[in-house]
All heavy atoms as a GROMACS GRO file, in nm:
protein
  626
    1MET      N    1   3.750  16.459  -3.653
    1MET     CA    2   3.753  16.337  -3.573
    1MET      C    3   3.718  16.214  -3.658
    1MET      O    4   3.776  16.109  -3.641
    1MET     CB    5   3.656  16.355  -3.456
    1MET     CG    6   3.660  16.242  -3.360
    1MET     SD    7   3.822  16.240  -3.279
    1MET     CE    8   3.802  16.103  -3.174
    2GLN      N    9   3.623  16.233  -3.748
    2GLN     CA   10   3.583  16.121  -3.832
    2GLN      C   11   3.696  16.078  -3.926
    2GLN      O   12   3.715  15.960  -3.950
    2GLN     CB   13   3.460  16.161  -3.914
    2GLN     CG   14   3.359  16.053  -3.927
    2GLN     CD   15   3.235  16.104  -3.996
    2GLN    OE1   16   3.237  16.208  -4.059
    2GLN    NE2   17   3.128  16.031  -3.984
    3VAL      N   18   3.769  16.178  -3.978
    3VAL     CA   19   3.880  16.147  -4.067
    3VAL      C   20   3.988  16.070  -3.992
    3VAL      O   21   4.047  15.976  -4.044
    3VAL     CB   22   3.937  16.277  -4.130
    3VAL    CG1   23   4.063  16.248  -4.207
    3VAL    CG2   24   3.834  16.343  -4.218
    4LEU      N   25   4.010  16.108  -3.867
    4LEU     CA   26   4.113  16.042  -3.788
    4LEU      C   27   4.078  15.895  -3.765
    4LEU      O   28   4.163  15.807  -3.777
    4LEU     CB   29   4.132  16.113  -3.654
    4LEU     CG   30   4.245  16.063  -3.568
    4LEU    CD1   31   4.378  16.078  -3.639
    4LEU    CD2   32   4.247  16.137  -3.437
    5THR      N   33   3.952  15.866  -3.734
    5THR     CA   34   3.914  15.726  -3.712
    5THR      C   35   3.915  15.647  -3.842
    5THR      O   36   3.943  15.528  -3.840
    5THR     CB   37   3.774  15.717  -3.647
    5THR    OG1   38   3.680  15.785  -3.729
    5THR    CG2   39   3.776  15.776  -3.508
    6MET      N   40   3.888  15.713  -3.954
    6MET     CA   41   3.892  15.643  -4.082
    6MET      C   42   4.036  15.613  -4.122
    6MET      O   43   4.062  15.512  -4.188
    6MET     CB   44   3.824  15.727  -4.191
    6MET     CG   45   3.674  15.731  -4.178
    6MET     SD   46   3.587  15.843  -4.288
    6MET     CE   47   3.686  15.855  -4.430
    7LEU      N   48   4.130  15.697  -4.082
    7LEU     CA   49   4.269  15.678  -4.121
    7LEU      C   50   4.348  15.598  -4.020
    7LEU      O   51   4.468  15.576  -4.039
    7LEU     CB   52   4.336  15.813  -4.143
    7LEU     CG   53   4.298  15.883  -4.273
    7LEU    CD1   54   4.364  16.018  -4.281
    7LEU    CD2   55   4.337  15.799  -4.393
    8LEU      N   56   4.286  15.554  -3.913
    8LEU     CA   57   4.357  15.475  -3.814
    8LEU      C   58   4.420  15.349  -3.873
    8LEU      O   59   4.536  15.320  -3.846
    8LEU     CB   60   4.264  15.440  -3.697
    8LEU     CG   61   4.331  15.371  -3.579
    8LEU    CD1   62   4.437  15.462  -3.518
    8LEU    CD2   63   4.227  15.334  -3.475
    9PRO      N   64   4.350  15.274  -3.959
    9PRO     CA   65   4.417  15.158  -4.023
    9PRO      C   66   4.536  15.199  -4.110
    9PRO      O   67   4.635  15.126  -4.117
    9PRO     CB   68   4.307  15.094  -4.108
    9PRO     CG   69   4.179  15.142  -4.050
    9PRO     CD   70   4.207  15.276  -3.992
   10VAL      N   71   4.529  15.316  -4.172
   10VAL     CA   72   4.641  15.362  -4.254
   10VAL      C   73   4.761  15.394  -4.165
   10VAL      O   74   4.874  15.361  -4.198
   10VAL     CB   75   4.599  15.484  -4.339
   10VAL    CG1   76   4.717  15.539  -4.416
   10VAL    CG2   77   4.487  15.447  -4.433
   11PHE      N   78   4.735  15.460  -4.051
   11PHE     CA   79   4.843  15.489  -3.957
   11PHE      C   80   4.907  15.360  -3.905
   11PHE      O   81   5.029  15.349  -3.896
   11PHE     CB   82   4.792  15.570  -3.837
   11PHE     CG   83   4.776  15.716  -3.865
   11PHE    CD1   84   4.653  15.777  -3.852
   11PHE    CD2   85   4.884  15.792  -3.903
   11PHE    CE1   86   4.638  15.911  -3.876
   11PHE    CE2   87   4.871  15.928  -3.927
   11PHE     CZ   88   4.747  15.987  -3.914
   12LEU      N   89   4.825  15.262  -3.873
   12LEU     CA   90   4.877  15.135  -3.824
   12LEU      C   91   4.957  15.062  -3.932
   12LEU      O   92   5.063  15.005  -3.904
   12LEU     CB   93   4.764  15.047  -3.772
   12LEU     CG   94   4.694  15.098  -3.645
   12LEU    CD1   95   4.577  15.009  -3.610
   12LEU    CD2   96   4.791  15.108  -3.530
   13ALA      N   97   4.907  15.065  -4.054
   13ALA     CA   98   4.980  15.002  -4.164
   13ALA      C   99   5.113  15.074  -4.189
   13ALA      O  100   5.215  15.010  -4.215
   13ALA     CB  101   4.895  15.003  -4.291
   14PHE      N  102   5.112  15.207  -4.179
   14PHE     CA  103   5.236  15.283  -4.195
   14PHE      C  104   5.337  15.246  -4.088
   14PHE      O  105   5.456  15.225  -4.117
   14PHE     CB  106   5.206  15.433  -4.191
   14PHE     CG  107   5.328  15.519  -4.190
   14PHE    CD1  108   5.406  15.532  -4.304
   14PHE    CD2  109   5.367  15.585  -4.075
   14PHE    CE1  110   5.520  15.610  -4.303
   14PHE    CE2  111   5.480  15.664  -4.073
   14PHE     CZ  112   5.556  15.676  -4.188
   15ALA      N  113   5.292  15.237  -3.964
   15ALA     CA  114   5.382  15.201  -3.854
   15ALA      C  115   5.438  15.060  -3.874
   15ALA      O  116   5.557  15.035  -3.855
   15ALA     CB  117   5.310  15.211  -3.721
   16LEU      N  118   5.352  14.966  -3.914
   16LEU     CA  119   5.396  14.828  -3.935
   16LEU      C  120   5.496  14.819  -4.049
   16LEU      O  121   5.601  14.754  -4.036
   16LEU     CB  122   5.275  14.738  -3.962
   16LEU     CG  123   5.308  14.592  -3.992
   16LEU    CD1  124   5.363  14.524  -3.867
   16LEU    CD2  125   5.185  14.520  -4.043
   17MET      N  126   5.466  14.884  -4.161
   17MET     CA  127   5.557  14.878  -4.276
   17MET      C  128   5.690  14.946  -4.244
   17MET      O  129   5.796  14.897  -4.286
   17MET     CB  130   5.492  14.942  -4.399
   17MET     CG  131   5.378  14.862  -4.458
   17MET     SD  132   5.428  14.699  -4.512
   17MET     CE  133   5.541  14.739  -4.641
   18SER      N  134   5.687  15.057  -4.170
   18SER     CA  135   5.811  15.124  -4.133
   18SER      C  136   5.896  15.035  -4.042
   18SER      O  137   6.018  15.026  -4.058
   18SER     CB  138   5.782  15.256  -4.063
   18SER     OG  139   5.712  15.341  -4.149
   19PHE      N  140   5.830  14.969  -3.949
   19PHE     CA  141   5.901  14.878  -3.859
   19PHE      C  142   5.963  14.762  -3.937
   19PHE      O  143   6.078  14.725  -3.914
   19PHE     CB  144   5.808  14.826  -3.750
   19PHE     CG  145   5.871  14.724  -3.662
   19PHE    CD1  146   5.966  14.760  -3.568
   19PHE    CD2  147   5.839  14.590  -3.676
   19PHE    CE1  148   6.027  14.665  -3.487
   19PHE    CE2  149   5.898  14.494  -3.595
   19PHE     CZ  150   5.992  14.532  -3.501
   20LYS      N  151   5.886  14.705  -4.031
   20LYS     CA  152   5.938  14.593  -4.110
   20LYS      C  153   6.057  14.637  -4.195
   20LYS      O  154   6.155  14.564  -4.208
   20LYS     CB  155   5.828  14.535  -4.198
   20LYS     CG  156   5.728  14.451  -4.123
   20LYS     CD  157   5.623  14.395  -4.214
   20LYS     CE  158   5.682  14.284  -4.297
   20LYS     NZ  159   5.584  14.214  -4.378
   21LEU      N  160   6.049  14.757  -4.253
   21LEU     CA  161   6.160  14.806  -4.335
   21LEU      C  162   6.284  14.828  -4.250
   21LEU      O  163   6.394  14.788  -4.287
   21LEU     CB  164   6.120  14.935  -4.406
   21LEU     CG  165   6.228  15.001  -4.490
   21LEU    CD1  166   6.269  14.910  -4.605
   21LEU    CD2  167   6.182  15.135  -4.542
   22PHE      N  168   6.267  14.893  -4.134
   22PHE     CA  169   6.381  14.917  -4.046
   22PHE      C  170   6.443  14.785  -4.000
   22PHE      O  171   6.565  14.770  -3.998
   22PHE     CB  172   6.337  15.000  -3.926
   22PHE     CG  173   6.447  15.025  -3.827
   22PHE    CD1  174   6.548  15.115  -3.855
   22PHE    CD2  175   6.451  14.956  -3.709
   22PHE    CE1  176   6.650  15.138  -3.766
   22PHE    CE2  177   6.553  14.977  -3.617
   22PHE     CZ  178   6.653  15.068  -3.647
   23ASN      N  179   6.359  14.690  -3.966
   23ASN     CA  180   6.407  14.560  -3.920
   23ASN      C  181   6.480  14.487  -4.033
   23ASN      O  182   6.583  14.424  -4.010
   23ASN     CB  183   6.289  14.477  -3.869
   23ASN     CG  184   6.334  14.359  -3.789
   23ASN    OD1  185   6.441  14.358  -3.732
   23ASN    ND2  186   6.250  14.256  -3.784
   24SER      N  187   6.429  14.495  -4.155
   24SER     CA  188   6.494  14.430  -4.268
   24SER      C  189   6.631  14.490  -4.295
   24SER      O  190   6.727  14.417  -4.324
   24SER     CB  191   6.408  14.444  -4.394
   24SER     OG  192   6.284  14.379  -4.377
   25LEU      N  193   6.642  14.620  -4.287
   25LEU     CA  194   6.771  14.685  -4.313
   25LEU      C  195   6.869  14.661  -4.199
   25LEU      O  196   6.989  14.656  -4.222
   25LEU     CB  197   6.750  14.834  -4.335
   25LEU     CG  198   6.682  14.870  -4.466
   25LEU    CD1  199   6.652  15.018  -4.471
   25LEU    CD2  200   6.766  14.828  -4.585
   26GLN      N  201   6.818  14.647  -4.079
   26GLN     CA  202   6.906  14.624  -3.966
   26GLN      C  203   6.966  14.483  -3.968
   26GLN      O  204   7.085  14.463  -3.948
   26GLN     CB  205   6.830  14.646  -3.835
   26GLN     CG  206   6.916  14.631  -3.711
   26GLN     CD  207   6.834  14.650  -3.585
   26GLN    OE1  208   6.712  14.641  -3.587
   26GLN    NE2  209   6.902  14.676  -3.476
   27LYS      N  210   6.881  14.384  -3.996
   27LYS     CA  211   6.926  14.245  -3.993
   27LYS      C  212   6.978  14.196  -4.128
   27LYS      O  213   7.036  14.088  -4.136
   27LYS     CB  214   6.810  14.153  -3.951
   27LYS     CG  215   6.769  14.172  -3.808
   27LYS     CD  216   6.660  14.073  -3.773
   27LYS     CE  217   6.623  14.083  -3.627
   27LYS     NZ  218   6.522  13.984  -3.592
   28MET      N  219   6.955  14.272  -4.233
   28MET     CA  220   6.991  14.232  -4.370
   28MET      C  221   6.923  14.102  -4.410
   28MET      O  222   6.981  14.018  -4.481
   28MET     CB  223   7.142  14.221  -4.388
   28MET     CG  224   7.211  14.353  -4.393
   28MET     SD  225   7.154  14.446  -4.536
   28MET     CE  226   7.237  14.600  -4.511
   29GLU      N  227   6.801  14.083  -4.363
   29GLU     CA  228   6.719  13.970  -4.403
   29GLU      C  229   6.573  14.012  -4.398
   29GLU      O  230   6.537  14.102  -4.324
   29GLU     CB  231   6.743  13.848  -4.314
   29GLU     CG  232   6.699  13.866  -4.171
   29GLU     CD  233   6.730  13.746  -4.084
   29GLU    OE1  234   6.825  13.672  -4.115
   29GLU    OE2  235   6.659  13.728  -3.985
   30ILE      N  236   6.492  13.948  -4.479
   30ILE     CA  237   6.351  13.980  -4.486
   30ILE      C  238   6.272  13.856  -4.450
   30ILE      O  239   6.290  13.749  -4.512
   30ILE     CB  240   6.311  14.028  -4.626
   30ILE    CG1  241   6.387  14.156  -4.660
   30ILE    CG2  242   6.162  14.052  -4.635
   30ILE    CD1  243   6.367  14.203  -4.802
   31GLN      N  244   6.188  13.868  -4.349
   31GLN     CA  245   6.099  13.758  -4.310
   31GLN      C  246   5.978  13.759  -4.403
   31GLN      O  247   5.897  13.850  -4.397
   31GLN     CB  248   6.053  13.776  -4.165
   31GLN     CG  249   6.162  13.765  -4.063
   31GLN     CD  250   6.199  13.620  -4.035
   31GLN    OE1  251   6.125  13.528  -4.069
   31GLN    NE2  252   6.314  13.603  -3.975
   32MET      N  253   5.969  13.661  -4.488
   32MET     CA  254   5.854  13.650  -4.577
   32MET      C  255   5.762  13.544  -4.517
   32MET      O  256   5.799  13.473  -4.426
   32MET     CB  257   5.900  13.614  -4.717
   32MET     CG  258   5.998  13.717  -4.772
   32MET     SD  259   6.062  13.675  -4.930
   32MET     CE  260   5.945  13.755  -5.034
   33GLY      N  261   5.643  13.534  -4.567
   33GLY     CA  262   5.544  13.445  -4.509
   33GLY      C  263   5.586  13.300  -4.503
   33GLY      O  264   5.672  13.253  -4.577
   34MET      N  265   5.528  13.227  -4.411
   34MET     CA  266   5.546  13.083  -4.394
   34MET      C  267   5.691  13.046  -4.358
   34MET      O  268   5.742  12.943  -4.398
   34MET     CB  269   5.503  13.007  -4.519
   34MET     CG  270   5.358  13.031  -4.558
   34MET     SD  271   5.242  12.981  -4.433
   34MET     CE  272   5.253  12.806  -4.448
   35GLY      N  273   5.761  13.133  -4.285
   35GLY     CA  274   5.894  13.100  -4.237
   35GLY      C  275   6.005  13.114  -4.338
   35GLY      O  276   6.118  13.074  -4.313
   36VAL      N  277   5.977  13.171  -4.454
   36VAL     CA  278   6.080  13.189  -4.556
   36VAL      C  279   6.159  13.315  -4.522
   36VAL      O  280   6.103  13.420  -4.495
   36VAL     CB  281   6.017  13.202  -4.696
   36VAL    CG1  282   6.123  13.229  -4.801
   36VAL    CG2  283   5.937  13.078  -4.729
   37VAL      N  284   6.291  13.304  -4.522
   37VAL     CA  285   6.378  13.417  -4.493
   37VAL      C  286   6.462  13.445  -4.617
   37VAL      O  287   6.527  13.357  -4.671
   37VAL     CB  288   6.470  13.387  -4.372
   37VAL    CG1  289   6.566  13.501  -4.349
   37VAL    CG2  290   6.388  13.359  -4.249
   38LEU      N  291   6.458  13.570  -4.662
   38LEU     CA  292   6.537  13.613  -4.778
   38LEU      C  293   6.658  13.689  -4.726
   38LEU      O  294   6.647  13.796  -4.669
   38LEU     CB  295   6.453  13.703  -4.868
   38LEU     CG  296   6.522  13.765  -4.989
   38LEU    CD1  297   6.569  13.655  -5.084
   38LEU    CD2  298   6.430  13.861  -5.060
   39LEU      N  299   6.776  13.630  -4.744
   39LEU     CA  300   6.900  13.692  -4.699
   39LEU      C  301   6.958  13.778  -4.811
   39LEU      O  302   6.946  13.745  -4.929
   39LEU     CB  303   7.002  13.587  -4.658
   39LEU     CG  304   6.964  13.500  -4.538
   39LEU    CD1  305   7.066  13.389  -4.520
   39LEU    CD2  306   6.954  13.585  -4.413
   40ARG      N  307   7.023  13.886  -4.772
   40ARG     CA  308   7.084  13.976  -4.870
   40ARG      C  309   7.193  13.906  -4.949
   40ARG      O  310   7.211  13.929  -5.068
   40ARG     CB  311   7.142  14.097  -4.799
   40ARG     CG  312   7.212  14.191  -4.892
   40ARG     CD  313   7.268  14.310  -4.816
   40ARG     NE  314   7.344  14.392  -4.909
   40ARG     CZ  315   7.475  14.408  -4.904
   40ARG    NH1  316   7.544  14.347  -4.811
   40ARG    NH2  317   7.536  14.485  -4.990
   41TYR      N  318   7.268  13.818  -4.885
   41TYR     CA  319   7.382  13.756  -4.950
   41TYR      C  320   7.343  13.643  -5.044
   41TYR      O  321   7.420  13.608  -5.133
   41TYR     CB  322   7.480  13.705  -4.844
   41TYR     CG  323   7.522  13.816  -4.751
   41TYR    CD1  324   7.476  13.821  -4.620
   41TYR    CD2  325   7.602  13.919  -4.797
   41TYR    CE1  326   7.513  13.925  -4.536
   41TYR    CE2  327   7.639  14.024  -4.714
   41TYR     CZ  328   7.594  14.026  -4.584
   41TYR     OH  329   7.629  14.129  -4.502
   42GLU      N  330   7.224  13.586  -5.026
   42GLU     CA  331   7.181  13.478  -5.115
   42GLU      C  332   7.132  13.532  -5.249
   42GLU      O  333   7.161  13.476  -5.353
   42GLU     CB  334   7.070  13.396  -5.048
   42GLU     CG  335   7.117  13.312  -4.933
   42GLU     CD  336   7.003  13.238  -4.867
   42GLU    OE1  337   6.888  13.253  -4.911
   42GLU    OE2  338   7.030  13.165  -4.770
   43SER      N  339   7.053  13.638  -5.243
   43SER     CA  340   6.999  13.697  -5.365
   43SER      C  341   6.992  13.849  -5.349
   43SER      O  342   6.888  13.903  -5.312
   43SER     CB  343   6.860  13.639  -5.393
   43SER     OG  344   6.805  13.697  -5.506
   44PRO      N  345   7.102  13.918  -5.377
   44PRO     CA  346   7.105  14.063  -5.354
   44PRO      C  347   7.003  14.142  -5.436
   44PRO      O  348   6.940  14.234  -5.385
   44PRO     CB  349   7.246  14.104  -5.392
   44PRO     CG  350   7.325  13.981  -5.398
   44PRO     CD  351   7.230  13.869  -5.422
   45SER      N  352   6.983  14.103  -5.560
   45SER     CA  353   6.889  14.180  -5.644
   45SER      C  354   6.746  14.164  -5.594
   45SER      O  355   6.670  14.262  -5.590
   45SER     CB  356   6.901  14.137  -5.790
   45SER     OG  357   6.873  13.999  -5.803
   46LEU      N  358   6.707  14.044  -5.557
   46LEU     CA  359   6.572  14.024  -5.504
   46LEU      C  360   6.555  14.093  -5.370
   46LEU      O  361   6.450  14.153  -5.343
   46LEU     CB  362   6.542  13.874  -5.491
   46LEU     CG  363   6.402  13.838  -5.444
   46LEU    CD1  364   6.297  13.892  -5.541
   46LEU    CD2  365   6.388  13.687  -5.430
   47PHE      N  366   6.658  14.090  -5.287
   47PHE     CA  367   6.652  14.157  -5.157
   47PHE      C  368   6.627  14.306  -5.175
   47PHE      O  369   6.539  14.364  -5.112
   47PHE     CB  370   6.782  14.134  -5.080
   47PHE     CG  371   6.789  14.207  -4.949
   47PHE    CD1  372   6.729  14.155  -4.837
   47PHE    CD2  373   6.856  14.328  -4.939
   47PHE    CE1  374   6.735  14.222  -4.716
   47PHE    CE2  375   6.863  14.396  -4.819
   47PHE     CZ  376   6.802  14.343  -4.707
   48TRP      N  377   6.705  14.372  -5.262
   48TRP     CA  378   6.690  14.515  -5.280
   48TRP      C  379   6.561  14.549  -5.353
   48TRP      O  380   6.504  14.657  -5.334
   48TRP     CB  381   6.812  14.573  -5.351
   48TRP     CG  382   6.932  14.571  -5.261
   48TRP    CD1  383   7.044  14.497  -5.278
   48TRP    CD2  384   6.949  14.643  -5.138
   48TRP    NE1  385   7.130  14.518  -5.173
   48TRP    CE2  386   7.075  14.608  -5.087
   48TRP    CE3  387   6.870  14.733  -5.068
   48TRP    CZ2  388   7.123  14.661  -4.968
   48TRP    CZ3  389   6.919  14.786  -4.949
   48TRP    CH2  390   7.044  14.750  -4.901
   49PHE      N  391   6.511  14.458  -5.436
   49PHE     CA  392   6.380  14.480  -5.499
   49PHE      C  393   6.270  14.482  -5.394
   49PHE      O  394   6.181  14.567  -5.398
   49PHE     CB  395   6.353  14.371  -5.603
   49PHE     CG  396   6.215  14.380  -5.662
   49PHE    CD1  397   6.187  14.477  -5.757
   49PHE    CD2  398   6.116  14.293  -5.624
   49PHE    CE1  399   6.060  14.487  -5.811
   49PHE    CE2  400   5.989  14.302  -5.678
   49PHE     CZ  401   5.960  14.399  -5.772
   50VAL      N  402   6.275  14.389  -5.299
   50VAL     CA  403   6.174  14.385  -5.193
   50VAL      C  404   6.186  14.509  -5.104
   50VAL      O  405   6.084  14.567  -5.064
   50VAL     CB  406   6.186  14.255  -5.111
   50VAL    CG1  407   6.096  14.257  -4.990
   50VAL    CG2  408   6.154  14.135  -5.199
   51ILE      N  409   6.308  14.553  -5.076
   51ILE     CA  410   6.328  14.675  -4.997
   51ILE      C  411   6.269  14.795  -5.071
   51ILE      O  412   6.201  14.879  -5.012
   51ILE     CB  413   6.478  14.697  -4.967
   51ILE    CG1  414   6.530  14.589  -4.872
   51ILE    CG2  415   6.503  14.836  -4.910
   51ILE    CD1  416   6.473  14.594  -4.733
   52ALA      N  417   6.293  14.805  -5.201
   52ALA     CA  418   6.238  14.915  -5.281
   52ALA      C  419   6.086  14.909  -5.283
   52ALA      O  420   6.018  15.013  -5.276
   52ALA     CB  421   6.293  14.909  -5.423
   53PHE      N  422   6.029  14.790  -5.291
   53PHE     CA  423   5.884  14.776  -5.289
   53PHE      C  424   5.827  14.820  -5.155
   53PHE      O  425   5.723  14.885  -5.149
   53PHE     CB  426   5.846  14.630  -5.320
   53PHE     CG  427   5.699  14.610  -5.336
   53PHE    CD1  428   5.632  14.662  -5.446
   53PHE    CD2  429   5.626  14.539  -5.242
   53PHE    CE1  430   5.496  14.643  -5.461
   53PHE    CE2  431   5.491  14.520  -5.256
   53PHE     CZ  432   5.425  14.573  -5.366
   54GLN      N  433   5.895  14.786  -5.046
   54GLN     CA  434   5.850  14.832  -4.914
   54GLN      C  435   5.856  14.984  -4.904
   54GLN      O  436   5.765  15.047  -4.850
   54GLN     CB  437   5.936  14.769  -4.804
   54GLN     CG  438   5.907  14.624  -4.779
   54GLN     CD  439   5.995  14.566  -4.669
   54GLN    OE1  440   6.091  14.626  -4.625
   54GLN    NE2  441   5.961  14.446  -4.625
   55CYS      N  442   5.960  15.045  -4.960
   55CYS     CA  443   5.970  15.192  -4.960
   55CYS      C  444   5.857  15.253  -5.042
   55CYS      O  445   5.800  15.356  -5.003
   55CYS     CB  446   6.104  15.236  -5.017
   55CYS     SG  447   6.244  15.198  -4.911
   56LEU      N  448   5.823  15.191  -5.153
   56LEU     CA  449   5.712  15.239  -5.235
   56LEU      C  450   5.580  15.232  -5.160
   56LEU      O  451   5.499  15.326  -5.165
   56LEU     CB  452   5.705  15.157  -5.365
   56LEU     CG  453   5.601  15.199  -5.467
   56LEU    CD1  454   5.638  15.334  -5.525
   56LEU    CD2  455   5.593  15.095  -5.578
   57LEU      N  456   5.558  15.124  -5.089
   57LEU     CA  457   5.435  15.111  -5.010
   57LEU      C  458   5.430  15.215  -4.898
   57LEU      O  459   5.324  15.272  -4.870
   57LEU     CB  460   5.423  14.971  -4.951
   57LEU     CG  461   5.387  14.861  -5.049
   57LEU    CD1  462   5.386  14.726  -4.979
   57LEU    CD2  463   5.253  14.887  -5.113
   58ILE      N  464   5.542  15.241  -4.835
   58ILE     CA  465   5.546  15.342  -4.729
   58ILE      C  466   5.517  15.480  -4.788
   58ILE      O  467   5.444  15.560  -4.729
   58ILE     CB  468   5.681  15.339  -4.656
   58ILE    CG1  469   5.688  15.213  -4.570
   58ILE    CG2  470   5.701  15.463  -4.569
   58ILE    CD1  471   5.822  15.189  -4.506
   59GLY      N  472   5.569  15.508  -4.906
   59GLY     CA  473   5.539  15.635  -4.972
   59GLY      C  474   5.392  15.649  -5.007
   59GLY      O  475   5.334  15.756  -4.993
   60ALA      N  476   5.330  15.540  -5.051
   60ALA     CA  477   5.186  15.544  -5.082
   60ALA      C  478   5.105  15.567  -4.955
   60ALA      O  479   5.007  15.643  -4.956
   60ALA     CB  480   5.144  15.414  -5.149
   61LEU      N  481   5.144  15.504  -4.845
   61LEU     CA  482   5.074  15.527  -4.719
   61LEU      C  483   5.092  15.670  -4.670
   61LEU      O  484   4.999  15.730  -4.617
   61LEU     CB  485   5.122  15.427  -4.613
   61LEU     CG  486   5.079  15.282  -4.635
   61LEU    CD1  487   5.150  15.191  -4.537
   61LEU    CD2  488   4.929  15.268  -4.625
   62LEU      N  489   5.211  15.725  -4.689
   62LEU     CA  490   5.233  15.866  -4.653
   62LEU      C  491   5.145  15.958  -4.737
   62LEU      O  492   5.093  16.058  -4.687
   62LEU     CB  493   5.379  15.903  -4.671
   62LEU     CG  494   5.471  15.866  -4.556
   62LEU    CD1  495   5.615  15.899  -4.592
   62LEU    CD2  496   5.431  15.938  -4.430
   63ALA      N  497   5.128  15.925  -4.865
   63ALA     CA  498   5.039  16.006  -4.950
   63ALA      C  499   4.895  15.997  -4.902
   63ALA      O  500   4.823  16.097  -4.900
   63ALA     CB  501   5.051  15.960  -5.095
   64LEU      N  502   4.852  15.878  -4.860
   64LEU     CA  503   4.717  15.863  -4.808
   64LEU      C  504   4.698  15.940  -4.678
   64LEU      O  505   4.588  15.987  -4.648
   64LEU     CB  506   4.684  15.715  -4.784
   64LEU     CG  507   4.654  15.633  -4.907
   64LEU    CD1  508   4.636  15.486  -4.870
   64LEU    CD2  509   4.530  15.684  -4.977
   65ILE      N  510   4.802  15.953  -4.599
   65ILE     CA  511   4.793  16.030  -4.475
   65ILE      C  512   4.798  16.179  -4.506
   65ILE      O  513   4.726  16.259  -4.446
   65ILE     CB  514   4.908  15.991  -4.380
   65ILE    CG1  515   4.888  15.847  -4.330
   65ILE    CG2  516   4.916  16.086  -4.261
   65ILE    CD1  517   5.008  15.791  -4.255
   66TYR      N  518   4.878  16.219  -4.602
   66TYR     CA  519   4.900  16.360  -4.633
   66TYR      C  520   4.776  16.427  -4.692
   66TYR      O  521   4.742  16.539  -4.655
   66TYR     CB  522   5.018  16.372  -4.730
   66TYR     CG  523   5.048  16.512  -4.774
   66TYR    CD1  524   5.114  16.600  -4.690
   66TYR    CD2  525   5.011  16.558  -4.901
   66TYR    CE1  526   5.143  16.729  -4.730
   66TYR    CE2  527   5.039  16.685  -4.942
   66TYR     CZ  528   5.105  16.771  -4.856
   66TYR     OH  529   5.133  16.898  -4.896
   67VAL      N  530   4.710  16.360  -4.782
   67VAL     CA  531   4.598  16.422  -4.855
   67VAL      C  532   4.485  16.467  -4.763
   67VAL      O  533   4.445  16.584  -4.767
   67VAL     CB  534   4.547  16.328  -4.967
   67VAL    CG1  535   4.415  16.375  -5.023
   67VAL    CG2  536   4.650  16.320  -5.077
   68PRO      N  537   4.429  16.383  -4.676
   68PRO     CA  538   4.316  16.431  -4.595
   68PRO      C  539   4.352  16.535  -4.490
   68PRO      O  540   4.268  16.614  -4.450
   68PRO     CB  541   4.262  16.305  -4.527
   68PRO     CG  542   4.339  16.192  -4.576
   68PRO     CD  543   4.451  16.242  -4.658
   69PHE      N  544   4.478  16.536  -4.446
   69PHE     CA  545   4.514  16.629  -4.339
   69PHE      C  546   4.567  16.762  -4.391
   69PHE      O  547   4.558  16.863  -4.320
   69PHE     CB  548   4.618  16.566  -4.246
   69PHE     CG  549   4.558  16.466  -4.153
   69PHE    CD1  550   4.588  16.332  -4.167
   69PHE    CD2  551   4.470  16.503  -4.054
   69PHE    CE1  552   4.533  16.238  -4.083
   69PHE    CE2  553   4.413  16.409  -3.970
   69PHE     CZ  554   4.444  16.277  -3.984
   70PHE      N  555   4.624  16.767  -4.512
   70PHE     CA  556   4.685  16.890  -4.558
   70PHE      C  557   4.625  16.942  -4.689
   70PHE      O  558   4.600  17.061  -4.701
   70PHE     CB  559   4.837  16.871  -4.575
   70PHE     CG  560   4.905  16.838  -4.446
   70PHE    CD1  561   4.948  16.709  -4.421
   70PHE    CD2  562   4.925  16.934  -4.350
   70PHE    CE1  563   5.010  16.677  -4.302
   70PHE    CE2  564   4.987  16.904  -4.230
   70PHE     CZ  565   5.030  16.775  -4.206
   71VAL      N  566   4.602  16.855  -4.784
   71VAL     CA  567   4.553  16.902  -4.914
   71VAL      C  568   4.405  16.936  -4.908
   71VAL      O  569   4.364  17.045  -4.949
   71VAL     CB  570   4.580  16.795  -5.023
   71VAL    CG1  571   4.517  16.835  -5.155
   71VAL    CG2  572   4.729  16.773  -5.039
   72LEU      N  573   4.323  16.847  -4.856
   72LEU     CA  574   4.179  16.872  -4.852
   72LEU      C  575   4.141  16.993  -4.766
   72LEU      O  576   4.058  17.075  -4.809
   72LEU     CB  577   4.104  16.748  -4.806
   72LEU     CG  578   4.107  16.631  -4.905
   72LEU    CD1  579   4.034  16.511  -4.845
   72LEU    CD2  580   4.048  16.668  -5.037
   73PRO      N  581   4.197  17.012  -4.645
   73PRO     CA  582   4.162  17.134  -4.570
   73PRO      C  583   4.202  17.263  -4.644
   73PRO      O  584   4.128  17.361  -4.637
   73PRO     CB  585   4.240  17.120  -4.440
   73PRO     CG  586   4.258  16.974  -4.424
   73PRO     CD  587   4.274  16.922  -4.563
   74ASN      N  588   4.314  17.263  -4.716
   74ASN     CA  589   4.354  17.382  -4.790
   74ASN      C  590   4.258  17.409  -4.906
   74ASN      O  591   4.228  17.524  -4.936
   74ASN     CB  592   4.496  17.368  -4.842
   74ASN     CG  593   4.598  17.382  -4.732
   74ASN    OD1  594   4.570  17.443  -4.630
   74ASN    ND2  595   4.715  17.326  -4.754
   75GLN      N  596   4.208  17.304  -4.970
   75GLN     CA  597   4.112  17.322  -5.078
   75GLN      C  598   3.979  17.370  -5.024
   75GLN      O  599   3.912  17.451  -5.087
   75GLN     CB  600   4.094  17.193  -5.155
   75GLN     CG  601   4.210  17.157  -5.242
   75GLN     CD  602   4.187  17.029  -5.322
   75GLN    OE1  603   4.089  16.960  -5.300
   75GLN    NE2  604   4.278  16.999  -5.413
   76ILE      N  605   3.939  17.323  -4.909
   76ILE     CA  606   3.811  17.366  -4.850
   76ILE      C  607   3.820  17.512  -4.806
   76ILE      O  608   3.725  17.589  -4.824
   76ILE     CB  609   3.775  17.274  -4.731
   76ILE    CG1  610   3.740  17.134  -4.784
   76ILE    CG2  611   3.660  17.332  -4.650
   76ILE    CD1  612   3.722  17.031  -4.677
   77MET      N  613   3.934  17.551  -4.749
   77MET     CA  614   3.950  17.688  -4.699
   77MET      C  615   3.963  17.790  -4.812
   77MET      O  616   3.933  17.906  -4.793
   77MET     CB  617   4.072  17.697  -4.608
   77MET     CG  618   4.059  17.616  -4.481
   77MET     SD  619   3.922  17.667  -4.379
   77MET     CE  620   3.990  17.816  -4.310
   78SER      N  621   4.007  17.748  -4.930
   78SER     CA  622   4.025  17.844  -5.038
   78SER      C  623   3.902  17.861  -5.122
   78SER      O  624   3.804  17.801  -5.110
   78SER     CB  625   4.142  17.804  -5.126
   78SER     OG  626   4.117  17.682  -5.189
   0.00000   0.00000   0.00000
């Protein structure tokens, strides 16, 4: 139970980042801070770099979720 409450911010960050990535791919634009919008057609390389960075962050959050729920219990049980 304690691990679940400690990982609640990670779960929320994962959900938020997944939603932002899905929204970016659906609209082909990225809402950046202060009202700046990055369109795919204006700068394709920068757009795909930001998409790749979002995927990397989602992968890191998945690793943070995976370790306490699957790796650590297996190490404790063995």
